[in-house]
N, C-alpha and C positions, 0 to 999 in steps of 0.2 A: 659545069658538069652536072649531068642528071644524077639526082640522088635516088637510090633504090627506095621503093615504097616502104614506109615504116611497118614493122611487124606488129601485128595485132596482139596485144597482151591478153593473157587469160585473166589478168587482174584489172581490166580496164575500168570496172565499176567499183573497185575496192582500192582507193588510194593508199591505204595502209600496206598494201602488198601482201596481205595474209589471206590464204585460202580458208574458206569456211571448214570447220571441223566436221567430218562426215561421221555420222553415227553408225557404228559397226553393229552387226547382229551379234557379235561376241561380247558386247559390252552393254552396260546400262540395264535398266529395269526390265526391258523386254526379254533380254537373254537370261537375266538373273533368276526370274521366277518361273520361267518356262510356260507361262500362261498367255503371253501376248507376243505378237510379231508385228513387224513394220511392213507396210505395203505402199508402194509408190502409186499415186493417183494423179492423172493428168487433168488439170483444170484450165480454164481460160487464162488465168493469170500465171500459169507456170505449173511446174511439177511439184507437188507437195507430198509429204509423207503423213500417213495417218496410222494410228494404232488400232489394230483389230484383234478380236479374240477368235481363236480357232474353234470350230464346232467340236463338241465332245462326241466321242464314239458311243453309239447307243449300247445299252446293256442288254444281256440275255439272262434273265434270272434262272437260277437252277431249280427254283421251287422248293428248295430245302431252306427253310426260313433263316436259321442262324448261319448257315453256310453263306447265304447271300450277304449277311451282315459282315462276315469275315472277309468276303471278296468285295466289299464296298458297293454292293448292288448286283453282283453276278458277273458272268463272263462278258468280255467285250465282243460285240458282234463282228463276225468274220475272223475271229481268232481261233487258234488251235491250242488245245490243252491236253496234257497227259495226266491221267489219274493212275497212279502206280501203287501196288501193294501185293503182298504175298497171297497165295491162294487162301480163301476164307475170310478175307478182310472186308468184303462187301462191294467189290468193284462192279460185278454184273448187276447186283441189285441197284446200285447207284446209277448205272447206265440206263436201266429200265425206268427207274424212278424219275430221273430228269426228263426222259423222253415223254412219259405220260403227263408230267406236270407242264412240260413245254406245250403239249397239245391243249391242255386245259386252259392255258393262257392265250390260245389262239394260233399257235405255230404248227408246223408240220415236222415230224421227226423221221429220220431214216436210221435204222439200226442194222449195221452190217456185222455179221459174225464171221470171224476167221477161225473159229474153233470147230472141233469135230462134233461137239454136242449139237443135237437137233434143236430147232426153234421150239418144237412142240414140247420137248422135255424142259427147256428153260422156262417157257410160259407156264407150264404146270407148276413149277417151283414158285413163281411169283404170283400165281392166280389168287392166293390168299391175302395178298397185300392190299391195303386200302386204296392205293393209287391205281391199281389195275382196273382197266376198263375195256372189256372185250369188244365193245361196240365200235371202238376207233381203230382196231387192228385191221390192217389192209386198206385203211382209208387215210386217216391223219397220221397213223404210225405204221410204217412199212418195215417189215423184217426181211432181210435179204442175206443169203449166205454167199460169202466171197471165197470160201475155202477151195472150191473146185477151180474157180478162175485163177486164183493165186497159184495153185498147184500146176496148172497147165500153161498159163500165159504170164506168170511171174508178176513183178511189180507193175509193169506197163499195163498189163491186162486189168489188174485191180484198179489202177487209176482211171482207166477208161470206164470201168463198171461204175465207179463212184461218180464220175462226171455225168454219165448218161442217166443214172438213177436219180441224182439230185435234180437234173433238168426235167425229167419226166414227171416227178411228183411234186416239184416245187418245194423241196425240203429246206427248212431253215435251221435244223439241228441235225448234225451227223454224229452218230456214236459208232466207233469201230471197236469191237470187243475182240481182244486177242491180237493186238498189234505186234506182239512178240513173234507171231508166226510170220508176219511180213518181214520183220527184222532178220529172222533166220533164213528167209528165202533170198535176201540180198547177198550178193557175192562178196561185198565189202562194205565197210562203214560209209565210204564215200557214196556208194550206190544208194544206200538207204537214206543218206542225207539228201541226195537229189530227189528221191521219192517224196520225202517230207516237204521239201521246197516246192515241188510241183503240186502237191496236195494243198499247200497254203495258197498257191496262186489260184487253184480251182475254187476253193471255198470263198476266197476274197471276191472273185469275179461274180460268183453266184449268190453272194450275200448269205452264206451259210456258216455256222459256227461248228467246229469239230471238237469232239472229246474222244481221246484215244485211251483205251484201257489196256494196261499191261502189268505183268508181274516181274518185269526185268528192269533193274536199275543199275546193273553192275558192269556189263561188258562195254566194249568200245562203241558198238553200234547204238546201244542205248544212250550213251553219252552224246553221240552225234545227233540223235533225235531231240535230246533235251536242249541243245543249243539252238534248234530251229523252231521250236514251238514257243507260244506266248506265255504259257503257264505250266506249272508242275505242282500237282497235289499228291502227297503221299499218305496212304492209309496204313496203319500199323495195328497189330494186336500184340500188346506187350504184357509181361507178367509183373505184377506188383506183389511180391511174396507169392502166395498161392492164388492170388486174384488176377484174373485176366481183364485188361482194360484196353478199349479201342481208342486210338487217337488219330488225329488228322493234322497235318502240317502243310501249309502252303510254302513250298520252297522257292517258287518263282511266280511272279505275276506281272508281266510286262505292261507298262502304260497306266498303272493304277496303284494307289495305296491299298493296303490290306492289313489285317490283323495278323502279325507274325507270331511265331511260336506254336506250341502244341495246344490243340483244342480236342475235347473228348466227344465221343459219339456213341450211340447205341444203335442196334439193329433190332427192329421189332415189326409189328404189323404195319406200321406206317413207313417202313423202309429205314433209311438212315435218319436218325434224329441227332443233329449236331448241336453242341452247346459251346458257344464261344466263351473263352475264359472271361469271367466276370470282371476281373481287374483290367483286362485289355479293352473289353467292350465299354466299360463304364469308367475309363480313365478320366473322362469329364462327365459328371453326373448329368442325367437327362434334364433335371431341373436344378436351378441354383437354390441351395437351402436359404431360408429366410430366418433371421433372428427374431424370436418372439419373447415378449415379456409375460405371457400367460403361462399357466402351470397345468400339468396333467398329473394330479395327485394320485396316491394309492388308495385314498379313502380311509387311511389310518391316521387319525389326527396328529398324534405325537410324532410319527415318522415324517409326515408332511411338514410339520413344524421344524423338525431336525434338518430338513432339506431346504428350508427357506420358502416353503409353500408347495413343495413337491417338484418333480422333474420339470424343467422348462419344456414347453411344446417344441417338438422337433428334435429333441436330444435323445441320446441313448444312455441307459443306465445298466451297468454291470452289477449283478448280484452275485457275490462270491462267497462260497461257503462249502463246508463238508456235507456229506450225505446226512439227511435227516434234520437239517437246521431250518427248514421252512422256505426254501427258495421258490419252489413251485407255488406254495400257498401265497407268497407275496405277489407272484404273477397273477394268481386268481383274483386277489384283491384289486390289483391294477385294472384288470379287464372288467370286473364287476362294477367298479366305480365309473369307468368310462361308459359302460352300457347304461348305468343309471342316469348319466348325462346325455344319453342318446348319441354317443360316439361309437361307431362300429369298431369292433375289436377282432383280433385274430390270435389264436393260440397255435403256434407252429412248434410242435413238440416231437420228441424222439422216444420218450420213455413212458408216457401216460397215454393209454388208448382213449378215444373220445368218450366212451361210456364211463370209464373209470374216472376220467378228469371231471366230467360233469357231475357225477355222483358225489365225488369228494367235495366239490364246491358247494353242492346243495346241502350236504351235511354240515358245512360251516356257515350256512345261512346266507350264502352269496348269490343264490338264485341263478346259477349259470345255465341250467336247463331251460329256464324261462327265457333268458336272453338268447340262447341258441335257437329256441323255437320261434322267436319273433324277428330273427335275422340280425340282431345286434351283435352276435358272437358266432364266429366260425372256428371249428376245431379241426386242424389238419395234423394227422399223425403219420410219421415216417419211422417205422421200426428200423433201428440201426442195422446196417448191412452194407451191401455193395453199391449203394446209390452213388451217382456222380454228383459231386459237390455243386457244380455249376447248374445242374438240373434242379437241385433243391432250391437254389437261389431263384431260378426262373419261375418255379412254382410259387414261391413266396411272393415275388413281384406281381405275378398274375393275379393272385388272390387279393393283394392290396389294391390293385387298380380296379379289379372287377367290382368291389364293394366300396371303394373309396374309404378304406380302413384308416382310422386315426390312431389306433393303439395296437401294438404288436408285442407279444411275448414270445421270444425264442428260447425254448427250454430243451436242451441247453446247447452250448457251444460244442460239447463233446460229440454231438451227432454229426456236426461238420468235420470234426477231427477224425472220426472213424471213416469218413467218406473221402478224405483228401488223399491224393496219390503222391503229391509233392508237399511234404509237411511245411516247407519254407513258404508256401503260398498262403497259409492260413491267415496270418496277420493282415496282409494287404487285401486278401479276399474279404475279410470281415469289415475292413475299412471301406471298401467299395460298396458292400451291401449297406452299411450304415449311412454312407453318403447318399445313396440312392433313396433310402427310406426318408432321410432328412428332407431331400428335395421334394418328396411326395407329401410332406407335412405330417409325417408319422412320428409319434413318440414311442420309443422302443425300450423294452426291458429284456436283457439277455441274462441267462443264468450260466454259471460255470462252477463245476465241482472242484474243490480243493482236495488234494490227495491226502493231506495230513488231517486226522481227526483231532489230535492234540499235538502240542509242541511249541517251541519258542519262535518259530519262523512262520511268516505269512508269505507264501509263494503263489504268484499268479501264474497259472499253467500256460497261458497263451501270451505270445509276444505282441508288441504293437498296440497295447490297450489304449494308449492316449490317442491313437488314430480313430478308434471306433466308439469309445465310451467317454462322454463328458462327465458322468457321475459314477461313483463306485460305492456300493454298500457291502459291508463285510458282516457275515453272520457266522458265529462259531459256537462250539460247545465248550464248557469248562466244568471242572469238578470242584464242588465246594462242600466239604464235610460229607463225603461219600454220596453226593447228589450231583447229577448232571443238570446243568442249567444252560440256557441259550443266551447269547449276547449279540447285540447289533450295534454297528457303528457306521456312520457316514464318513467314509475316508476322503471323498473328493466330490465337489460340485464345481463345474467350470464357470457358470454364469451367475450364480447366486452365492451368498454366504450360507454357512451351514453350522449346525451344532456338532462339534467333534467329540462330545462326551460319549462314553460307552454305557449302553443301557441294556437292561434285561429284555429279552424277547420271549413272549409266552404264547403258546398255541392252545386255545381252548375250543370248546364246541361252537363258539361264535367267531372263530377265526383268530387272527393275530392281534395281540395287545402289546403295548410297549410300557415297561415299568420304569422305575426310577434309575438314575445312574448308579453303577456299581461303586462300592467303596474302594475296592481294590482293582484299579484299572489295569494294572500290569497283568493280573491273572487272566483277565478277559482277552487282552490282545495276544497273549502268548498261549492261551489255552491251558495254562497250568492249574494247579489246585490251590485252594485257600483253606486255612483251618478256622477262619472266623465263623461265628454263628451266622446263618443266613438271615438277612434282613427280610422282614415281612414284605412281600411284593405288593406293589400298588395294584388295584383292580384293573383288569384290562380295559383300555379305552379305545373305542372305534368311532369312526364317523366324525361329524363336525358338530 
């Protein structure tokens, strides 16, 4: 009897009878990190799989420096983004600013207004801005009104206008000002959602990036738009007591990492100036701090000996004391000694004007005007007021990098305290600033005023000190037999041993001198009084 032909087994080359395990796109490293994919490639010896990296989407910078840092490089090319905010928050200025900056980088911008305001009036308002360039209007920057088309032909007519105008001028950036007008023209949220979808198709096909400006984030149609776009940025003008503060939040940014949370901005002659939160931007310092065995002394021999040679290079020292105890003068000594060693220094202060600071230093024989004149010392003064804390930090970093500064005195922390909008930020902010300065090889002295002139307690007004200060120096006043005297103590040094004894601090016409240890240490540390006769102080000693 004829046998039926044997069935060919799928396992003919695998005697064990086990099928090879197929790699799923849902498992393994390729799917886990989202950065790689598998591709089947036919070769002469069979079909193989290889790992390939997808190409990243090109970025379209906004031209607003720190906003591009927040967005990790700018918008994604071909994407659509909503910028929302109440009237007066800067949306129209922002739309024009990114248009002119886009052109300056070699692109072409199309600005479509759905508002009743004429382009002439709008351009008159921005003509004083530094980014404004009348020579590119009508050429690389096109202004078109879509108000009439939207009124007569509804959303379909507006979409046709957008498509034709982008093709005609080869625009690579589209700004639609007043998209809320289009929202209200739609008969339903679904109709407006379809419009946004079709707009996304148009800009993707034509290689254009769209920014939609609106003041509506509340109703159902606005929600429909938010689900369809690639990103959402909200501008706010909030009250901090009697102070108005502008802030920016990236609520959504599809396909890219970004710095989350609130960031602050100002509007001035340059348009929107955004300041990324320092602790978010510098979560990892730009440069890794290096440990040094060298010292950057104050130039006050006894104080440097108390600190084991002075502050180590790249560390931060907090000088803590009540008003009038010599904190600023200690900073003057620190900068003068650095300049004497040809180390560029920076005084970043809030209470002493440059002329007053230099004059006081000269009167003490520290030659600060001389060092300022030959470029070894720069004095930056920020009168306390409504400055943005992150803007202050940015100016500090810029000054350090510009002159390769090696010594910085921040006088005092209270200037940052008066600028902070969220008080809970201060500790981590100072830690981030100190870490960045360490990475730049800077040795820093910070001053902070204690609230109590006298009393049994020593209270550090700012939290998180261990994060930003390796060394702490305490200066206080005390009363001895109806006489006020100053005392100094090194409370902490992180990388060297130190002399913990309490000693007298004297301010003379030649600067600061350090006397002998006090007999009654308790009186000094508590700021109390002592009835013992005052010991004859040792002569002030400076220098080496």
